[in-house]
GUMI-455354 format. One line per 10 residues: number of its first residue (from 1); for each residue x, y, z of C-alpha. Coordinates in steps of 0.1 Angstrom, whole numbers. Layout:
// residues N
NUM) X,Y,Z; ...;
//
This chain:
// residues 100
1) 0,0,0; 9,36,-6; 11,47,31; 38,21,38; 59,35,10; 52,71,21; 62,62,57; 94,45,45; 102,76,23; 96,99,53;
11) 120,78,75; 146,78,47; 143,116,44; 147,120,81; 177,97,82; 193,117,54; 187,150,72; 202,134,104; 232,122,85; 237,156,68;
21) 235,173,103; 261,149,117; 284,155,87; 282,192,92; 287,189,130; 318,167,124; 332,192,99; 328,220,124; 346,200,151; 374,192,127;
31) 377,229,119; 378,238,156; 404,212,163; 425,224,134; 423,260,147; 434,247,181; 465,231,166; 473,262,146; 470,284,176; 496,263,194;
41) 520,274,167; 511,310,173; 506,316,210; 498,353,205; 468,348,182; 433,346,196; 412,316,186; 380,324,167; 357,295,163; 334,289,133;
51) 304,300,154; 322,333,161; 331,325,197; 364,342,204; 389,328,229; 420,348,241; 454,337,228; 471,309,247; 497,333,259; 470,357,273;
61) 453,328,291; 487,317,306; 495,353,316; 461,356,333; 466,324,352; 501,335,363; 486,368,376; 459,350,395; 484,326,411; 508,355,419;
71) 480,375,435; 469,345,456; 505,339,468; 508,376,477; 476,374,497; 489,343,516; 522,361,522; 504,391,537; 482,368,559; 512,349,571;
81) 531,382,579; 500,394,599; 498,362,618; 535,361,626; 535,397,637; 505,392,660; 505,384,697; 487,351,689; 517,338,670; 541,350,697;
91) 520,333,724; 519,301,704; 556,301,698; 563,307,735; 540,278,745; 558,255,721; 593,265,733; 582,263,770; 567,228,766; 600,215,751;
//
């Protein structure tokens, strides 16, 4: 009957559209991966994806991370200096030395 053929044709059309979508998605992923590899060769160039999403250059990302870690270390240093200069630290050190 005709409706069986129409259903089969509809399913085939849907499968074709799904396959075309998957092919385009895989092509986009390949392009993104290629851009990532190319950016490794030029660490100062920002990465622009096919969907126009822009990532900073690898060097800028690294510099930002270094700044964050440096700031965190500086904060810890200040806290330690405050603790060591406080009476609490002095009292603690006296207790340790007197118990020995």
